[in-house]
N, C-alpha and C positions, 0 to 999 in steps of 0.2 A: 792515692784516691780513697782507699779504705780508711786510712788514718783520719783524713778530713771528714769522711762520712760518719765516723764514730765520735766526732767532736774534738779531735786533736788532743787526745789524752796524753798526759805526761807519762813517759816510760818510768817504771819503778826503778830501773837500774841505769847507771851511767857507764856501765862496763860495755864497751864496744868491741865485739869480736872480729870486726872487719878492718883490715889495714887500708882499704880504699874508701872508707867513709870517715871524713874528717869531722871532728866534734863540732865545728862551726858551720858545717854544710847545712843548707836550708832544710834538707830532708833527713838529717841525722836522727831527730826524735821519732820520725815516722818509721825509720828502719829499726831502731831499737824497740819500739812498740810492736812492730810486726814480728820480730824475732821472739820477744817475750811471750807473745800470744800465739805462737806456733803458726803464724801465717806464712812465714818464709824461713828458710834455713840458709839463704844466700847461694851464691854460685859455687862456693866451696866453703870449707871450714874457716878460712881466713879472708875471703873476698866476697863482696856483694855484687860487684859489677854495675854500679849506678848508671854508667853510660851505655850499658847494653840494651838491646831491644827486649821488650816483654812480649812473649808470644801469647796467642789466644789460649793455649793450653795452660800456661803459667797463670794467666788472669783467672781462668776457671778454677784452677787449684787454689789460688789466693781467696777467691770468693767462697769456695766450699769450706776451706779451713776457717775463715773468719765467721761465716754464718753457722757453722756447726758447733760453735762454743756454747 
């Protein structure tokens, strides 16, 4: 949702650190953008967990990181 709110910017890198985010996934650019901009670090160093639930705490953290740039 933040990626769309920011105008769907293209990520600067195509280097995907997450094994569970395929390059052709509809959300792949959003994930790469969020990582590049410090909005998220993923569930671990190698996974993003795209099917996982997003808690209120995570949402607040994403908003804070995005807006404090």
